[in-house]
N, CA, C and O atoms as a GROMACS GRO file, in nm:
protein
  280
    1MET      N    1  13.590  13.075  10.807
    1MET     CA    2  13.759  13.054  10.746
    1MET      C    3  13.766  13.067  10.661
    1MET      O    4  13.742  12.950  10.631
    2ARG      N    5  13.786  13.133  10.530
    2ARG     CA    6  13.871  13.121  10.422
    2ARG      C    7  14.019  13.045  10.399
    2ARG      O    8  14.090  13.074  10.495
    3LYS      N    9  14.068  12.984  10.335
    3LYS     CA   10  14.248  12.962  10.352
    3LYS      C   11  14.261  12.937  10.180
    3LYS      O   12  14.212  12.859  10.099
    4TYR      N   13  14.357  13.053  10.178
    4TYR     CA   14  14.423  13.059  10.049
    4TYR      C   15  14.613  13.052   9.983
    4TYR      O   16  14.680  13.148  10.019
    5LEU      N   17  14.656  12.990   9.931
    5LEU     CA   18  14.703  12.966   9.880
    5LEU      C   19  14.813  13.130   9.814
    5LEU      O   20  14.764  13.217   9.743
    6VAL      N   21  14.899  13.130   9.842
    6VAL     CA   22  14.986  13.275   9.809
    6VAL      C   23  15.166  13.234   9.832
    6VAL      O   24  15.241  13.192   9.920
    7ILE      N   25  15.172  13.294   9.647
    7ILE     CA   26  15.289  13.249   9.606
    7ILE      C   27  15.376  13.357   9.689
    7ILE      O   28  15.338  13.468   9.727
    8TYR      N   29  15.475  13.310   9.702
    8TYR     CA   30  15.526  13.468   9.760
    8TYR      C   31  15.698  13.458   9.581
    8TYR      O   32  15.729  13.348   9.535
    9GLU      N   33  15.737  13.533   9.550
    9GLU     CA   34  15.841  13.576   9.429
    9GLU      C   35  15.883  13.715   9.472
    9GLU      O   36  15.841  13.830   9.463
   10LYS      N   37  16.030  13.623   9.545
   10LYS     CA   38  16.177  13.699   9.480
   10LYS      C   39  16.235  13.739   9.435
   10LYS      O   40  16.332  13.688   9.380
   11GLY      N   41  16.189  13.906   9.437
   11GLY     CA   42  16.320  13.982   9.255
   11GLY      C   43  16.390  14.068   9.283
   11GLY      O   44  16.407  14.078   9.405
   12PRO      N   45  16.452  14.152   9.213
   12PRO     CA   46  16.611  14.200   9.220
   12PRO      C   47  16.549  14.351   9.301
   12PRO      O   48  16.619  14.418   9.377
   13ASP      N   49  16.453  14.374   9.277
   13ASP     CA   50  16.456  14.503   9.382
   13ASP      C   51  16.274  14.474   9.501
   13ASP      O   52  16.195  14.569   9.503
   14GLY      N   53  16.244  14.367   9.567
   14GLY     CA   54  16.164  14.293   9.711
   14GLY      C   55  16.098  14.184   9.587
   14GLY      O   56  16.125  14.131   9.479
   15TYR      N   57  15.967  14.201   9.719
   15TYR     CA   58  15.898  14.058   9.709
   15TYR      C   59  15.813  14.080   9.625
   15TYR      O   60  15.806  14.202   9.608
   16SER      N   61  15.695  13.989   9.520
   16SER     CA   62  15.593  13.985   9.473
   16SER      C   63  15.519  13.860   9.541
   16SER      O   64  15.568  13.779   9.620
   17ALA      N   65  15.363  13.864   9.479
   17ALA     CA   66  15.268  13.770   9.586
   17ALA      C   67  15.182  13.764   9.483
   17ALA      O   68  15.190  13.843   9.388
   18TYR      N   69  15.093  13.671   9.491
   18TYR     CA   70  14.990  13.584   9.408
   18TYR      C   71  14.902  13.489   9.463
   18TYR      O   72  14.948  13.384   9.508
   19VAL      N   73  14.738  13.523   9.466
   19VAL     CA   74  14.684  13.446   9.501
   19VAL      C   75  14.631  13.354   9.364
   19VAL      O   76  14.541  13.399   9.294
   20PRO      N   77  14.686  13.241   9.337
   20PRO     CA   78  14.668  13.178   9.212
   20PRO      C   79  14.395  13.099   9.164
   20PRO      O   80  14.313  13.086   9.072
   21ASP      N   81  14.409  13.084   9.289
   21ASP     CA   82  14.242  13.147   9.328
   21ASP      C   83  14.227  13.270   9.299
   21ASP      O   84  14.174  13.222   9.198
   22LEU      N   85  14.220  13.363   9.288
   22LEU     CA   86  14.204  13.503   9.321
   22LEU      C   87  14.280  13.566   9.198
   22LEU      O   88  14.371  13.645   9.224
   23PRO      N   89  14.247  13.536   9.059
   23PRO     CA   90  14.308  13.610   8.971
   23PRO      C   91  14.248  13.762   8.978
   23PRO      O   92  14.136  13.811   8.993
   24GLY      N   93  14.478  13.848   8.946
   24GLY     CA   94  14.425  13.960   8.937
   24GLY      C   95  14.478  14.013   9.092
   24GLY      O   96  14.540  14.118   9.080
   25CYS      N   97  14.468  13.970   9.225
   25CYS     CA   98  14.506  13.975   9.303
   25CYS      C   99  14.678  13.937   9.319
   25CYS      O  100  14.724  13.836   9.266
   26THR      N  101  14.763  14.030   9.397
   26THR     CA  102  14.843  14.102   9.324
   26THR      C  103  14.906  14.143   9.459
   26THR      O  104  14.822  14.178   9.542
   27SER      N  105  15.043  14.147   9.501
   27SER     CA  106  15.109  14.266   9.590
   27SER      C  107  15.247  14.227   9.527
   27SER      O  108  15.299  14.137   9.461
   28ALA      N  109  15.279  14.355   9.592
   28ALA     CA  110  15.468  14.401   9.633
   28ALA      C  111  15.501  14.447   9.808
   28ALA      O  112  15.413  14.490   9.883
   29GLY      N  113  15.618  14.431   9.840
   29GLY     CA  114  15.698  14.461   9.875
   29GLY      C  115  15.796  14.499   9.889
   29GLY      O  116  15.860  14.514   9.785
   30ARG      N  117  15.850  14.527   9.992
   30ARG     CA  118  16.023  14.599   9.964
   30ARG      C  119  16.062  14.460  10.055
   30ARG      O  120  16.179  14.421  10.052
   31ASP      N  121  15.979  14.402  10.119
   31ASP     CA  122  16.104  14.270  10.194
   31ASP      C  123  15.974  14.117  10.183
   31ASP      O  124  15.887  14.123  10.096
   32LYS      N  125  15.981  13.996  10.278
   32LYS     CA  126  15.844  13.894  10.292
   32LYS      C  127  15.744  14.011  10.354
   32LYS      O  128  15.634  14.031  10.302
   33LYS      N  129  15.801  14.106  10.497
   33LYS     CA  130  15.708  14.076  10.592
   33LYS      C  131  15.613  14.179  10.551
   33LYS      O  132  15.504  14.188  10.608
   34GLU      N  133  15.653  14.272  10.441
   34GLU     CA  134  15.573  14.376  10.350
   34GLU      C  135  15.493  14.364  10.265
   34GLU      O  136  15.384  14.414  10.237
   35VAL      N  137  15.591  14.256  10.207
   35VAL     CA  138  15.456  14.166  10.066
   35VAL      C  139  15.344  14.043  10.173
   35VAL      O  140  15.251  13.969  10.142
   36GLU      N  141  15.412  14.070  10.299
   36GLU     CA  142  15.315  13.943  10.338
   36GLU      C  143  15.131  14.037  10.385
   36GLU      O  144  15.015  13.998  10.372
   37LYS      N  145  15.190  14.164  10.439
   37LYS     CA  146  15.076  14.269  10.498
   37LYS      C  147  15.009  14.321  10.410
   37LYS      O  148  14.889  14.346  10.428
   38ASN      N  149  15.069  14.346  10.305
   38ASN     CA  150  15.044  14.367  10.168
   38ASN      C  151  14.938  14.292  10.090
   38ASN      O  152  14.844  14.349  10.032
   39ILE      N  153  14.966  14.109  10.091
   39ILE     CA  154  14.874  14.026   9.993
   39ILE      C  155  14.769  14.026  10.098
   39ILE      O  156  14.662  14.056  10.045
   40ILE      N  157  14.755  14.000  10.257
   40ILE     CA  158  14.654  13.972  10.359
   40ILE      C  159  14.552  14.084  10.298
   40ILE      O  160  14.441  14.040  10.267
   41GLU      N  161  14.586  14.288  10.267
   41GLU     CA  162  14.499  14.319  10.253
   41GLU      C  163  14.452  14.306  10.121
   41GLU      O  164  14.331  14.293  10.104
   42ALA      N  165  14.521  14.308  10.034
   42ALA     CA  166  14.461  14.258   9.872
   42ALA      C  167  14.341  14.194   9.891
   42ALA      O  168  14.227  14.236   9.876
   43ILE      N  169  14.391  14.060   9.933
   43ILE     CA  170  14.308  13.951   9.956
   43ILE      C  171  14.168  14.055   9.969
   43ILE      O  172  14.107  14.115   9.880
   44LYS      N  173  14.139  14.049  10.138
   44LYS     CA  174  14.025  14.143  10.163
   44LYS      C  175  13.908  14.151  10.097
   44LYS      O  176  13.794  14.105  10.097
   45LEU      N  177  14.039  14.291   9.994
   45LEU     CA  178  13.994  14.400   9.890
   45LEU      C  179  13.920  14.333   9.836
   45LEU      O  180  13.799  14.347   9.852
   46HIS      N  181  13.980  14.234   9.750
   46HIS     CA  182  13.982  14.163   9.650
   46HIS      C  183  13.787  14.130   9.672
   46HIS      O  184  13.687  14.191   9.634
   47ILE      N  185  13.820  13.950   9.785
   47ILE     CA  186  13.679  13.965   9.797
   47ILE      C  187  13.566  14.072   9.862
   47ILE      O  188  13.445  14.047   9.863
   48GLU      N  189  13.619  14.181   9.909
   48GLU     CA  190  13.482  14.230   9.921
   48GLU      C  191  13.468  14.336   9.785
   48GLU      O  192  13.375  14.415   9.800
   49VAL      N  193  13.513  14.345   9.709
   49VAL     CA  194  13.470  14.385   9.572
   49VAL      C  195  13.400  14.286   9.466
   49VAL      O  196  13.298  14.310   9.400
   50MET      N  197  13.503  14.134   9.465
   50MET     CA  198  13.419  14.076   9.418
   50MET      C  199  13.265  14.027   9.441
   50MET      O  200  13.204  13.990   9.340
   51MET      N  201  13.176  14.024   9.614
   51MET     CA  202  13.098  14.020   9.687
   51MET      C  203  12.987  14.155   9.643
   51MET      O  204  12.867  14.144   9.617
   52GLU      N  205  13.080  14.296   9.646
   52GLU     CA  206  12.980  14.383   9.597
   52GLU      C  207  12.947  14.396   9.501
   52GLU      O  208  12.852  14.472   9.482
   53GLU      N  209  13.034  14.298   9.348
   53GLU     CA  210  12.960  14.305   9.204
   53GLU      C  211  12.926  14.156   9.222
   53GLU      O  212  12.997  14.072   9.169
   54GLY      N  213  12.818  14.121   9.297
   54GLY     CA  214  12.789  13.959   9.346
   54GLY      C  215  12.830  13.860   9.261
   54GLY      O  216  12.758  13.780   9.202
   55LEU      N  217  12.976  13.872   9.256
   55LEU     CA  218  13.028  13.744   9.219
   55LEU      C  219  13.076  13.640   9.294
   55LEU      O  220  13.153  13.672   9.385
   56GLU      N  221  13.053  13.535   9.282
   56GLU     CA  222  13.118  13.400   9.398
   56GLU      C  223  13.226  13.413   9.411
   56GLU      O  224  13.302  13.424   9.315
   57VAL      N  225  13.269  13.415   9.554
   57VAL     CA  226  13.363  13.434   9.588
   57VAL      C  227  13.456  13.296   9.606
   57VAL      O  228  13.423  13.226   9.702
   58PRO      N  229  13.578  13.245   9.517
   58PRO     CA  230  13.526  13.069   9.554
   58PRO      C  231  13.671  13.080   9.635
   58PRO      O  232  13.761  13.162   9.651
   59ASP      N  233  13.630  12.919   9.683
   59ASP     CA  234  13.719  12.894   9.782
   59ASP      C  235  13.848  12.846   9.739
   59ASP      O  236  13.853  12.830   9.617
   60GLY      N  237  13.920  12.826   9.782
   60GLY     CA  238  14.048  12.820   9.801
   60GLY      C  239  14.082  12.702   9.792
   60GLY      O  240  14.050  12.633   9.889
   61SER      N  241  14.175  12.617   9.654
   61SER     CA  242  14.176  12.529   9.553
   61SER      C  243  14.287  12.446   9.550
   61SER      O  244  14.295  12.323   9.552
   62SER      N  245  14.411  12.574   9.544
   62SER     CA  246  14.520  12.524   9.484
   62SER      C  247  14.597  12.403   9.587
   62SER      O  248  14.559  12.359   9.695
   63GLU      N  249  14.729  12.368   9.501
   63GLU     CA  250  14.814  12.303   9.600
   63GLU      C  251  14.952  12.389   9.571
   63GLU      O  252  14.967  12.461   9.473
   64SER      N  253  15.055  12.366   9.681
   64SER     CA  254  15.215  12.329   9.647
   64SER      C  255  15.246  12.188   9.673
   64SER      O  256  15.166  12.102   9.710
   65GLU      N  257  15.406  12.173   9.644
   65GLU     CA  258  15.433  12.096   9.714
   65GLU      C  259  15.646  12.137   9.608
   65GLU      O  260  15.666  12.177   9.493
   66MET      N  261  15.720  12.112   9.686
   66MET     CA  262  15.821  12.198   9.666
   66MET      C  263  15.910  12.019   9.620
   66MET      O  264  15.908  11.909   9.675
   67LEU      N  265  15.974  12.069   9.501
   67LEU     CA  266  15.979  11.890   9.444
   67LEU      C  267  16.181  11.932   9.449
   67LEU      O  268  16.252  12.022   9.496
   68VAL      N  269  16.196  11.830   9.387
   68VAL     CA  270  16.392  11.840   9.439
   68VAL      C  271  16.472  11.742   9.368
   68VAL      O  272  16.505  11.630   9.407
   69LEU      N  273  16.502  11.810   9.240
   69LEU     CA  274  16.510  11.777   9.135
   69LEU      C  275  16.684  11.698   9.134
   69LEU      O  276  16.752  11.742   9.227
   70SER      N  277  16.731  11.633   9.078
   70SER     CA  278  16.904  11.578   9.096
   70SER      C  279  16.907  11.523   8.963
   70SER      O  280  17.010  11.469   8.922
   0.00000   0.00000   0.00000
């Protein structure tokens, strides 16, 4: 099982998502539920293409933390 950090961003026209450990792996959707479904498909396809091209598929190593500034 592989685990990857996914960053979600809300924009004026919907949501986008990207995976820091898989450069170029992005997706978008009208709402968070749609973009989540789309990014899962994008990750699977991204990994499949990397494997077909003989590239090493990186393990997830990115971390996140919410900071509150006062």
